[in-house]
ZADO-1210 file (C-alpha; in nm, 4 decimals, padded with zeros to 6 digits):
<atoms>
<atom x="07.0831" y="13.2497" z="02.3699" code="MET" pos="1"/>
<atom x="07.3905" y="13.4337" z="02.2378" code="ASN" pos="2"/>
<atom x="07.6344" y="13.2374" z="02.4822" code="ASP" pos="3"/>
<atom x="07.4852" y="12.9097" z="02.3295" code="LEU" pos="4"/>
<atom x="07.5437" y="12.9957" z="01.9890" code="MET" pos="5"/>
<atom x="07.8816" y="13.1348" z="02.0597" code="THR" pos="6"/>
<atom x="07.9997" y="12.8159" z="02.2502" code="LYS" pos="7"/>
<atom x="07.8424" y="12.6170" z="01.9885" code="SER" pos="8"/>
<atom x="08.0594" y="12.7546" z="01.7182" code="PHE" pos="9"/>
<atom x="08.3983" y="12.8399" z="01.8937" code="THR" pos="10"/>
<atom x="08.4330" y="12.5078" z="02.0927" code="SER" pos="11"/>
<atom x="08.4161" y="12.2770" z="01.7949" code="TYR" pos="12"/>
<atom x="08.7552" y="12.1305" z="01.8741" code="VAL" pos="13"/>
<atom x="08.6525" y="12.0415" z="02.2141" code="ASP" pos="14"/>
<atom x="08.3191" y="11.9012" z="02.0849" code="LEU" pos="15"/>
<atom x="08.5266" y="11.6846" z="01.8395" code="LYS" pos="16"/>
<atom x="08.7082" y="11.5387" z="02.1086" code="LYS" pos="17"/>
<atom x="08.4148" y="11.4557" z="02.2984" code="ALA" pos="18"/>
<atom x="08.2331" y="11.3106" z="01.9962" code="ALA" pos="19"/>
<atom x="08.5637" y="11.1133" z="01.9050" code="MET" pos="20"/>
<atom x="08.5569" y="10.9623" z="02.2594" code="LYS" pos="21"/>
<atom x="08.1794" y="10.8780" z="02.2368" code="ASP" pos="22"/>
<atom x="08.2289" y="10.7258" z="01.8935" code="GLU" pos="23"/>
<atom x="08.5190" y="10.5115" z="02.0272" code="LEU" pos="24"/>
<atom x="08.3130" y="10.4046" z="02.3059" code="ASP" pos="25"/>
<atom x="08.0329" y="10.3005" z="02.0709" code="LEU" pos="26"/>
<atom x="08.2681" y="10.1422" z="01.8251" code="GLU" pos="27"/>
<atom x="08.4966" y="09.9583" z="02.0635" code="ALA" pos="28"/>
<atom x="08.5776" y="09.5940" z="01.9220" code="GLY" pos="29"/>
<atom x="08.4334" y="09.6762" z="01.5776" code="GLN" pos="30"/>
<atom x="08.7446" y="09.7315" z="01.4063" code="GLY" pos="31"/>
<atom x="08.6642" y="10.0977" z="01.2959" code="VAL" pos="32"/>
<atom x="08.9747" y="10.2961" z="01.2220" code="GLU" pos="33"/>
<atom x="09.0085" y="10.6353" z="01.4196" code="LEU" pos="34"/>
<atom x="09.1498" y="10.8349" z="01.1209" code="SER" pos="35"/>
<atom x="08.8397" y="10.7693" z="00.8810" code="SER" pos="36"/>
<atom x="08.5838" y="10.8312" z="01.1517" code="SER" pos="37"/>
<atom x="08.7389" y="11.1655" z="01.2597" code="THR" pos="38"/>
<atom x="08.7840" y="11.2650" z="00.8674" code="THR" pos="39"/>
<atom x="08.4091" y="11.2055" z="00.8264" code="HIS" pos="40"/>
<atom x="08.3043" y="11.3795" z="01.1402" code="MET" pos="41"/>
<atom x="08.5313" y="11.6900" z="01.0463" code="ASP" pos="42"/>
<atom x="08.3673" y="11.6922" z="00.7011" code="THR" pos="43"/>
<atom x="08.0131" y="11.6550" z="00.8416" code="ASP" pos="44"/>
<atom x="08.0044" y="11.8853" z="01.1123" code="MET" pos="45"/>
<atom x="08.2079" y="12.1440" z="00.8999" code="GLY" pos="46"/>
<atom x="07.9145" y="12.1353" z="00.6394" code="LEU" pos="47"/>
<atom x="07.6538" y="12.1595" z="00.9393" code="PHE" pos="48"/>
<atom x="07.8297" y="12.4622" z="01.0595" code="LEU" pos="49"/>
<atom x="07.8641" y="12.6143" z="00.7368" code="GLU" pos="50"/>
<atom x="07.4602" y="12.5818" z="00.6825" code="GLU" pos="51"/>
<atom x="07.4157" y="12.7289" z="01.0376" code="ALA" pos="52"/>
<atom x="07.6302" y="13.0258" z="00.9208" code="GLU" pos="53"/>
<atom x="07.3971" y="13.0766" z="00.6302" code="LYS" pos="54"/>
<atom x="07.1064" y="13.0847" z="00.8570" code="VAL" pos="55"/>
<atom x="07.2754" y="13.3366" z="01.0863" code="LYS" pos="56"/>
<atom x="07.3626" y="13.5574" z="00.7774" code="THR" pos="57"/>
<atom x="06.9857" y="13.5538" z="00.6713" code="GLU" pos="58"/>
<atom x="06.8633" y="13.6361" z="00.9902" code="MET" pos="59"/>
<atom x="07.1016" y="13.9450" z="01.0232" code="ALA" pos="60"/>
<atom x="06.9396" y="14.0515" z="00.6835" code="SER" pos="61"/>
<atom x="06.5750" y="14.0050" z="00.8310" code="LEU" pos="62"/>
<atom x="06.7039" y="14.2320" z="01.1292" code="ARG" pos="63"/>
<atom x="06.8107" y="14.4933" z="00.8933" code="GLU" pos="64"/>
<atom x="06.4947" y="14.4820" z="00.6871" code="ILE" pos="65"/>
<atom x="06.2900" y="14.4867" z="01.0272" code="LEU" pos="66"/>
<atom x="06.4853" y="14.8113" z="01.1089" code="GLU" pos="67"/>
<atom x="06.4102" y="14.9661" z="00.7675" code="ARG" pos="68"/>
<atom x="06.0296" y="14.8914" z="00.7942" code="LEU" pos="69"/>
<atom x="06.0253" y="15.0381" z="01.1516" code="GLN" pos="70"/>
<atom x="06.1830" y="15.3669" z="00.9945" code="GLN" pos="71"/>
<atom x="05.9554" y="15.3621" z="00.7059" code="ALA" pos="72"/>
<atom x="05.6710" y="15.3443" z="00.9531" code="ASN" pos="73"/>
<atom x="05.7909" y="15.6594" z="01.1267" code="GLU" pos="74"/>
<atom x="05.8474" y="15.8275" z="00.8213" code="GLU" pos="75"/>
<atom x="05.5065" y="15.7500" z="00.6698" code="GLY" pos="76"/>
<atom x="05.3334" y="15.9434" z="00.9691" code="LYS" pos="77"/>
<atom x="05.4396" y="16.2755" z="00.8420" code="SER" pos="78"/>
<atom x="05.3809" y="16.2130" z="00.4575" code="LEU" pos="79"/>
<atom x="05.0341" y="16.3320" z="00.2814" code="HIS" pos="80"/>
<atom x="05.1266" y="16.3863" z="-00.0732" code="LYS" pos="81"/>
<atom x="05.0366" y="16.0807" z="-00.3026" code="PRO" pos="82"/>
<atom x="05.3527" y="16.0744" z="-00.4849" code="ASP" pos="83"/>
<atom x="05.5595" y="16.0508" z="-00.1507" code="ALA" pos="84"/>
<atom x="05.3065" y="15.7847" z="00.0004" code="LEU" pos="85"/>
<atom x="05.3307" y="15.5844" z="-00.3280" code="LYS" pos="86"/>
<atom x="05.7090" y="15.5990" z="-00.3359" code="SER" pos="87"/>
<atom x="05.7123" y="15.4887" z="00.0356" code="LEU" pos="88"/>
<atom x="05.4697" y="15.2164" z="-00.0453" code="ARG" pos="89"/>
<atom x="05.6811" y="15.0884" z="-00.3365" code="THR" pos="90"/>
<atom x="05.9812" y="15.0871" z="-00.0920" code="ARG" pos="91"/>
<atom x="05.8088" y="14.9042" z="00.1680" code="ILE" pos="92"/>
<atom x="05.6565" y="14.6186" z="-00.0668" code="ASN" pos="93"/>
<atom x="06.0050" y="14.5551" z="-00.2185" code="SER" pos="94"/>
<atom x="06.1345" y="14.5061" z="00.1500" code="ASP" pos="95"/>
<atom x="05.8538" y="14.2752" z="00.2362" code="ILE" pos="96"/>
<atom x="05.8941" y="14.0613" z="-00.0786" code="VAL" pos="97"/>
<atom x="06.2841" y="14.0277" z="00.0077" code="THR" pos="98"/>
<atom x="06.1850" y="13.9531" z="00.3763" code="LEU" pos="99"/>
<atom x="05.9471" y="13.6538" z="00.2817" code="LEU" pos="100"/>
<atom x="06.1910" y="13.5173" z="00.0306" code="LYS" pos="101"/>
<atom x="06.4516" y="13.5168" z="00.2915" code="LYS" pos="102"/>
<atom x="06.2301" y="13.3808" z="00.5634" code="ALA" pos="103"/>
<atom x="06.1593" y="13.0844" z="00.3203" code="ARG" pos="104"/>
<atom x="06.5079" y="13.0288" z="00.2629" code="ALA" pos="105"/>
<atom x="06.5776" y="13.0122" z="00.6262" code="ILE" pos="106"/>
<atom x="06.3143" y="12.7590" z="00.6787" code="ARG" pos="107"/>
<atom x="06.4398" y="12.5534" z="00.3923" code="ALA" pos="108"/>
<atom x="06.7949" y="12.5696" z="00.5623" code="HIS" pos="109"/>
<atom x="06.6652" y="12.4664" z="00.8807" code="LEU" pos="110"/>
<atom x="06.4747" y="12.1682" z="00.7464" code="GLU" pos="111"/>
<atom x="06.8044" y="12.0483" z="00.5685" code="ASP" pos="112"/>
<atom x="06.9728" y="12.0910" z="00.8880" code="MET" pos="113"/>
<atom x="06.7157" y="11.8603" z="01.0562" code="ASP" pos="114"/>
<atom x="06.7537" y="11.6103" z="00.7938" code="LYS" pos="115"/>
<atom x="07.1285" y="11.6293" z="00.8467" code="ALA" pos="116"/>
<atom x="07.0982" y="11.5796" z="01.2061" code="ASN" pos="117"/>
<atom x="06.8818" y="11.2670" z="01.1500" code="SER" pos="118"/>
<atom x="07.1217" y="11.1164" z="00.9043" code="ALA" pos="119"/>
<atom x="07.4177" y="11.1912" z="01.1550" code="ASN" pos="120"/>
<atom x="07.2376" y="10.9893" z="01.4149" code="ARG" pos="121"/>
<atom x="07.1525" y="10.7039" z="01.1927" code="ARG" pos="122"/>
<atom x="07.5154" y="10.6901" z="01.0639" code="LEU" pos="123"/>
<atom x="07.6498" y="10.6865" z="01.4061" code="SER" pos="124"/>
<atom x="07.4500" y="10.3801" z="01.4811" code="GLY" pos="125"/>
<atom x="07.2686" y="10.5139" z="01.7813" code="LEU" pos="126"/>
<atom x="06.9856" y="10.3399" z="01.9179" code="LYS" pos="127"/>
<atom x="06.6673" y="10.4829" z="02.0561" code="ASP" pos="128"/>
<atom x="06.7380" y="10.6706" z="02.3794" code="GLY" pos="129"/>
<atom x="07.1119" y="10.7103" z="02.3122" code="THR" pos="130"/>
<atom x="07.3066" y="11.0125" z="02.1933" code="THR" pos="131"/>
<atom x="07.6438" y="11.1708" z="02.1549" code="THR" pos="132"/>
<atom x="07.8192" y="11.5012" z="02.2301" code="ALA" pos="133"/>
<atom x="07.8276" y="11.5911" z="01.8715" code="ILE" pos="134"/>
<atom x="07.4552" y="11.5237" z="01.8220" code="TYR" pos="135"/>
<atom x="07.3368" y="11.7090" z="02.1212" code="ARG" pos="136"/>
<atom x="07.5396" y="12.0131" z="01.9925" code="THR" pos="137"/>
<atom x="07.3893" y="11.9899" z="01.6396" code="ARG" pos="138"/>
<atom x="07.0333" y="11.9906" z="01.8077" code="ILE" pos="139"/>
<atom x="07.1245" y="12.2702" z="02.0319" code="ALA" pos="140"/>
<atom x="07.2680" y="12.4815" z="01.7573" code="VAL" pos="141"/>
<atom x="06.9544" y="12.4154" z="01.5347" code="THR" pos="142"/>
<atom x="06.7181" y="12.4755" z="01.8074" code="ASN" pos="143"/>
<atom x="06.9102" y="12.7934" z="01.9193" code="GLY" pos="144"/>
<atom x="06.8719" y="12.9412" z="01.5689" code="LEU" pos="145"/>
<atom x="06.5148" y="12.8722" z="01.5840" code="ARG" pos="146"/>
<atom x="06.4551" y="13.0389" z="01.9193" code="LYS" pos="147"/>
<atom x="06.6388" y="13.3328" z="01.7834" code="LYS" pos="148"/>
<atom x="06.3857" y="13.3432" z="01.4856" code="LEU" pos="149"/>
<atom x="06.1016" y="13.3137" z="01.7215" code="LYS" pos="150"/>
<atom x="06.2256" y="13.6388" z="01.8972" code="GLU" pos="151"/>
<atom x="06.2406" y="13.8046" z="01.5633" code="LEU" pos="152"/>
<atom x="05.8745" y="13.6747" z="01.4921" code="MET" pos="153"/>
<atom x="05.7520" y="13.8419" z="01.8148" code="MET" pos="154"/>
<atom x="05.9237" y="14.1748" z="01.7032" code="GLU" pos="155"/>
<atom x="05.7818" y="14.1589" z="01.3420" code="PHE" pos="156"/>
<atom x="05.4315" y="14.0604" z="01.4898" code="GLN" pos="157"/>
<atom x="05.4574" y="14.3671" z="01.7450" code="GLY" pos="158"/>
<atom x="05.5446" y="14.5854" z="01.4297" code="LEU" pos="159"/>
<atom x="05.2329" y="14.4744" z="01.2457" code="ARG" pos="160"/>
<atom x="05.0100" y="14.5523" z="01.5286" code="GLN" pos="161"/>
<atom x="05.1721" y="14.8928" z="01.5812" code="ARG" pos="162"/>
<atom x="05.1286" y="14.9713" z="01.2214" code="MET" pos="163"/>
<atom x="04.7685" y="14.9009" z="01.2320" code="MET" pos="164"/>
<atom x="04.7065" y="15.0889" z="01.5268" code="THR" pos="165"/>
<atom x="04.8969" y="15.3966" z="01.4101" code="GLU" pos="166"/>
<atom x="04.6985" y="15.3592" z="01.0810" code="TYR" pos="167"/>
<atom x="04.3725" y="15.3840" z="01.2522" code="LYS" pos="168"/>
<atom x="04.5165" y="15.6759" z="01.4416" code="GLU" pos="169"/>
<atom x="04.6171" y="15.8405" z="01.1250" code="THR" pos="170"/>
<atom x="04.2659" y="15.7827" z="00.9523" code="VAL" pos="171"/>
<atom x="04.0874" y="15.9513" z="01.2663" code="GLY" pos="172"/>
<atom x="04.3264" y="16.2566" z="01.2313" code="ARG" pos="173"/>
<atom x="04.2746" y="16.2953" z="00.8651" code="ARG" pos="174"/>
<atom x="03.8943" y="16.2516" z="00.9192" code="TYR" pos="175"/>
<atom x="03.8946" y="16.5230" z="01.1697" code="PHE" pos="176"/>
<atom x="04.1014" y="16.7395" z="00.9563" code="THR" pos="177"/>
<atom x="03.8280" y="16.7818" z="00.6882" code="VAL" pos="178"/>
<atom x="03.5245" y="16.7226" z="00.9026" code="THR" pos="179"/>
<atom x="03.5988" y="16.9003" z="01.2269" code="GLY" pos="180"/>
<atom x="03.4727" y="16.6058" z="01.3909" code="GLU" pos="181"/>
<atom x="03.6461" y="16.3091" z="01.5662" code="TYR" pos="182"/>
<atom x="03.5220" y="15.9724" z="01.4181" code="PRO" pos="183"/>
<atom x="03.4001" y="15.6935" z="01.6669" code="ASP" pos="184"/>
<atom x="03.5794" y="15.3361" z="01.6540" code="GLU" pos="185"/>
<atom x="03.2788" y="15.2120" z="01.4526" code="GLU" pos="186"/>
<atom x="03.3510" y="15.4754" z="01.1476" code="VAL" pos="187"/>
<atom x="03.7056" y="15.3982" z="01.1586" code="ILE" pos="188"/>
<atom x="03.6691" y="15.0210" z="01.1458" code="GLU" pos="189"/>
<atom x="03.4149" y="15.0706" z="00.8448" code="LYS" pos="190"/>
<atom x="03.6736" y="15.3006" z="00.6525" code="ILE" pos="191"/>
<atom x="03.9504" y="15.0611" z="00.7085" code="ILE" pos="192"/>
<atom x="03.7578" y="14.7457" z="00.6362" code="SER" pos="193"/>
<atom x="03.5758" y="14.8671" z="00.3312" code="ASN" pos="194"/>
<atom x="03.7630" y="15.1595" z="00.2135" code="GLY" pos="195"/>
<atom x="03.4631" y="15.3720" z="00.1914" code="GLU" pos="196"/>
<atom x="03.6167" y="15.7002" z="00.2718" code="GLU" pos="197"/>
<atom x="03.4274" y="15.9190" z="00.0351" code="GLU" pos="198"/>
<atom x="03.0925" y="15.7813" z="00.1551" code="GLU" pos="199"/>
<atom x="03.1814" y="15.9017" z="00.5283" code="PHE" pos="200"/>
<atom x="03.3248" y="16.2231" z="00.4108" code="LEU" pos="201"/>
<atom x="03.0253" y="16.3280" z="00.2064" code="GLY" pos="202"/>
<atom x="02.9123" y="16.6187" z="00.4362" code="LYS" pos="203"/>
<atom x="03.2652" y="16.7437" z="00.4323" code="ALA" pos="204"/>
<atom x="03.2685" y="16.7311" z="00.0444" code="ILE" pos="205"/>
<atom x="02.9628" y="16.9420" z="00.0314" code="GLY" pos="206"/>
<atom x="03.0905" y="17.1959" z="00.2800" code="GLU" pos="207"/>
<atom x="03.4431" y="17.2269" z="00.1541" code="HIS" pos="208"/>
<atom x="03.4445" y="17.1363" z="-00.2094" code="GLY" pos="209"/>
<atom x="03.5170" y="16.8139" z="-00.3745" code="ARG" pos="210"/>
<atom x="03.8701" y="16.8816" z="-00.4706" code="GLY" pos="211"/>
<atom x="04.0085" y="16.9716" z="-00.1273" code="LYS" pos="212"/>
<atom x="03.8329" y="16.6756" z="00.0287" code="VAL" pos="213"/>
<atom x="03.9324" y="16.4263" z="-00.2213" code="MET" pos="214"/>
<atom x="04.2998" y="16.4803" z="-00.1497" code="GLU" pos="215"/>
<atom x="04.2404" y="16.3516" z="00.1902" code="THR" pos="216"/>
<atom x="04.0239" y="16.0689" z="00.0386" code="VAL" pos="217"/>
<atom x="04.3062" y="15.9667" z="-00.2031" code="VAL" pos="218"/>
<atom x="04.5520" y="15.9705" z="00.0807" code="GLU" pos="219"/>
<atom x="04.3337" y="15.7478" z="00.3125" code="ILE" pos="220"/>
<atom x="04.2848" y="15.5109" z="00.0065" code="GLN" pos="221"/>
<atom x="04.6680" y="15.4894" z="-00.0321" code="ASP" pos="222"/>
<atom x="04.7298" y="15.4287" z="00.3358" code="ARG" pos="223"/>
<atom x="04.4218" y="15.1633" z="00.3404" code="HIS" pos="224"/>
<atom x="04.5739" y="14.9792" z="00.0487" code="ASP" pos="225"/>
<atom x="04.9319" y="15.0066" z="00.1739" code="ALA" pos="226"/>
<atom x="04.8212" y="14.8707" z="00.5235" code="ALA" pos="227"/>
<atom x="04.6201" y="14.5878" z="00.3939" code="LYS" pos="228"/>
<atom x="04.8989" y="14.4758" z="00.1788" code="GLU" pos="229"/>
<atom x="05.1489" y="14.5084" z="00.4465" code="ILE" pos="230"/>
<atom x="04.9212" y="14.3154" z="00.7004" code="GLU" pos="231"/>
<atom x="04.8838" y="14.0403" z="00.4604" code="LYS" pos="232"/>
<atom x="05.2487" y="14.0135" z="00.3817" code="SER" pos="233"/>
<atom x="05.3378" y="14.0195" z="00.7746" code="LEU" pos="234"/>
<atom x="05.0719" y="13.7792" z="00.8473" code="LEU" pos="235"/>
<atom x="05.2166" y="13.5326" z="00.5760" code="GLU" pos="236"/>
<atom x="05.5678" y="13.5920" z="00.7488" code="LEU" pos="237"/>
<atom x="05.3999" y="13.5188" z="01.0831" code="HIS" pos="238"/>
<atom x="05.2748" y="13.1887" z="00.9219" code="GLN" pos="239"/>
<atom x="05.6171" y="13.1057" z="00.8205" code="VAL" pos="240"/>
<atom x="05.7666" y="13.1653" z="01.1554" code="PHE" pos="241"/>
<atom x="05.4891" y="12.9688" z="01.3200" code="LEU" pos="242"/>
<atom x="05.5897" y="12.6701" z="01.1146" code="ASP" pos="243"/>
<atom x="05.9388" y="12.6911" z="01.2500" code="MET" pos="244"/>
<atom x="05.8194" y="12.7579" z="01.5921" code="ALA" pos="245"/>
<atom x="05.6246" y="12.4207" z="01.6013" code="VAL" pos="246"/>
<atom x="05.9269" y="12.2512" z="01.4651" code="MET" pos="247"/>
<atom x="06.1556" y="12.3800" z="01.7586" code="VAL" pos="248"/>
<atom x="05.8917" y="12.2702" z="01.9954" code="GLU" pos="249"/>
<atom x="05.8833" y="11.9281" z="01.8457" code="ALA" pos="250"/>
<atom x="06.2750" y="11.9095" z="01.8469" code="GLN" pos="251"/>
<atom x="06.2767" y="12.0307" z="02.1994" code="GLY" pos="252"/>
<atom x="06.0492" y="11.7576" z="02.3217" code="GLU" pos="253"/>
<atom x="06.2424" y="11.5130" z="02.1276" code="LYS" pos="254"/>
<atom x="06.5728" y="11.6400" z="02.3149" code="MET" pos="255"/>
<atom x="06.3755" y="11.6014" z="02.6284" code="ASP" pos="256"/>
<atom x="06.2870" y="11.2490" z="02.5639" code="ASP" pos="257"/>
<atom x="06.6474" y="11.1663" z="02.4726" code="ILE" pos="258"/>
<atom x="06.7808" y="11.3400" z="02.7786" code="GLU" pos="259"/>
<atom x="06.5281" y="11.1417" z="02.9760" code="HIS" pos="260"/>
<atom x="06.6360" y="10.8198" z="02.8352" code="HIS" pos="261"/>
<atom x="07.0202" y="10.9008" z="02.8826" code="VAL" pos="262"/>
<atom x="06.9312" y="10.9718" z="03.2440" code="ILE" pos="263"/>
<atom x="06.7696" y="10.6383" z="03.2864" code="HIS" pos="264"/>
<atom x="07.0319" y="10.4852" z="03.1042" code="ALA" pos="265"/>
<atom x="07.2916" y="10.6223" z="03.3418" code="SER" pos="266"/>
<atom x="07.0819" y="10.5138" z="03.6219" code="HIS" pos="267"/>
<atom x="07.0841" y="10.1601" z="03.4841" code="TYR" pos="268"/>
<atom x="07.4625" y="10.1718" z="03.4452" code="VAL" pos="269"/>
<atom x="07.5093" y="10.2663" z="03.7824" code="LYS" pos="270"/>
<atom x="07.2641" y="09.9879" z="03.9248" code="ASP" pos="271"/>
<atom x="07.4575" y="09.7352" z="03.7175" code="ALA" pos="272"/>
<atom x="07.7812" y="09.8700" z="03.8565" code="ASN" pos="273"/>
<atom x="07.6534" y="09.8344" z="04.2059" code="LYS" pos="274"/>
<atom x="07.5312" y="09.4720" z="04.1306" code="GLU" pos="275"/>
<atom x="07.8619" y="09.3847" z="03.9667" code="LEU" pos="276"/>
<atom x="08.0381" y="09.5036" z="04.2801" code="VAL" pos="277"/>
<atom x="07.8207" y="09.3112" z="04.4865" code="SER" pos="278"/>
<atom x="07.8841" y="09.0107" z="04.2858" code="ALA" pos="279"/>
<atom x="08.2547" y="09.0487" z="04.3067" code="ASN" pos="280"/>
<atom x="08.2390" y="09.0953" z="04.6641" code="LYS" pos="281"/>
<atom x="08.0303" y="08.7766" z="04.7124" code="TYR" pos="282"/>
<atom x="08.2574" y="08.5917" z="04.4897" code="GLN" pos="283"/>
<atom x="08.5616" y="08.6898" z="04.6955" code="ARG" pos="284"/>
<atom x="08.4026" y="08.6048" z="05.0163" code="ASN" pos="285"/>
<atom x="08.2946" y="08.2711" z="04.8412" code="SER" pos="286"/>
<atom x="08.6814" y="08.2161" z="04.7784" code="ARG" pos="287"/>
<atom x="08.7710" y="08.3190" z="05.1188" code="LYS" pos="288"/>
<atom x="08.5403" y="08.0852" z="05.2812" code="TRP" pos="289"/>
<atom x="08.6398" y="07.8107" z="05.0294" code="LEU" pos="290"/>
<atom x="09.0208" y="07.8524" z="05.1402" code="CYS" pos="291"/>
<atom x="08.9364" y="07.8441" z="05.4994" code="ILE" pos="292"/>
<atom x="08.7229" y="07.5309" z="05.4642" code="GLY" pos="293"/>
<atom x="09.0071" y="07.3750" z="05.2980" code="ILE" pos="294"/>
<atom x="09.2622" y="07.4774" z="05.5585" code="ILE" pos="295"/>
<atom x="09.0347" y="07.3438" z="05.8354" code="ILE" pos="296"/>
<atom x="09.0071" y="06.9996" z="05.6601" code="LEU" pos="297"/>
<atom x="09.3655" y="06.9809" z="05.6130" code="LEU" pos="298"/>
<atom x="09.4104" y="07.0618" z="05.9862" code="ILE" pos="299"/>
<atom x="09.1583" y="06.7790" z="06.0623" code="LEU" pos="300"/>
<atom x="09.3355" y="06.5443" z="05.8390" code="ILE" pos="301"/>
<atom x="09.6670" y="06.6082" z="06.0129" code="LEU" pos="302"/>
<atom x="09.5243" y="06.5955" z="06.3687" code="VAL" pos="303"/>
<atom x="09.3326" y="06.2641" z="06.2847" code="ILE" pos="304"/>
<atom x="09.5052" y="06.0934" z="06.0290" code="VAL" pos="305"/>
<atom x="09.8904" y="06.1506" z="06.1578" code="ILE" pos="306"/>
<atom x="09.8208" y="05.9989" z="06.4957" code="PRO" pos="307"/>
<atom x="09.6498" y="05.6944" z="06.3635" code="ILE" pos="308"/>
<atom x="09.9228" y="05.6387" z="06.1113" code="ALA" pos="309"/>
<atom x="10.1575" y="05.6802" z="06.3973" code="THR" pos="310"/>
<atom x="09.9942" y="05.4264" z="06.5912" code="SER" pos="311"/>
<atom x="10.0020" y="05.1710" z="06.3087" code="PHE" pos="312"/>
<atom x="10.3645" y="05.2072" z="06.2672" code="SER" pos="313"/>
<atom x="10.4298" y="05.1478" z="06.6400" code="SER" pos="314"/>
<atom x="10.2266" y="04.8304" z="06.6237" code="SER" pos="315"/>
</atoms>
């Protein structure tokens, strides 16, 4: 994928030459000047690549936020004090708010790029099933960005699942700390889903005193609230990524359809060329036999007419 993006961005000059050739083929006989066509293409493609660079920059920011969230998740495993947990939770929430904002901005950029691609196709005067090198490159770059986003989506999804699994493990450990018993899966799920820590730790409160146990209750509640907020935000982020994944699948099918038509068009051209060659060959053969017929006719005239004319002259 990196190779695709690198080639797409660094080989612009070669792509421009290819696009110029395609446009000249399409516009042959229409009186379109090369200079104006080239200027328009330079400006249009330049703006497109600028938009793609913005997406790449935002994606790099998403990667940095992902790393910070992973680090915060590891850091949170060793924290137990309410103030420390609250500070970590605030930091995580701030990163997630930025994360969602950037994800939506990326989606908007990609939608703008799709619109620009469609406009480029219309302005090029392309019919259904036809395409140019520059258009194929635009689609490849756009889809390449979406595929990289899909990879990021899988990493964020993995982080969400890992955070929830580790949260369950932490609740289980803290429960054991104050009760001396390992909670079963049902108890952990009830604590996580309902936040009823105090109810399940009632026995421990009676044995060890409310003050000591309530510290653990508060900690579990803080972790519960943080986990729910993070899960909700990451699910929202996942939906944003899913929307973009659907878009890339649709674009991929569209490109496959275009390539299908291009292949068939090339076959039609080849068949037409073969028929043209056959027609030319037939025409040459027809002329050849026509010439032969004329020569034979002339010979017959000479053989028959000249002796008759000679006999009349002798008489």
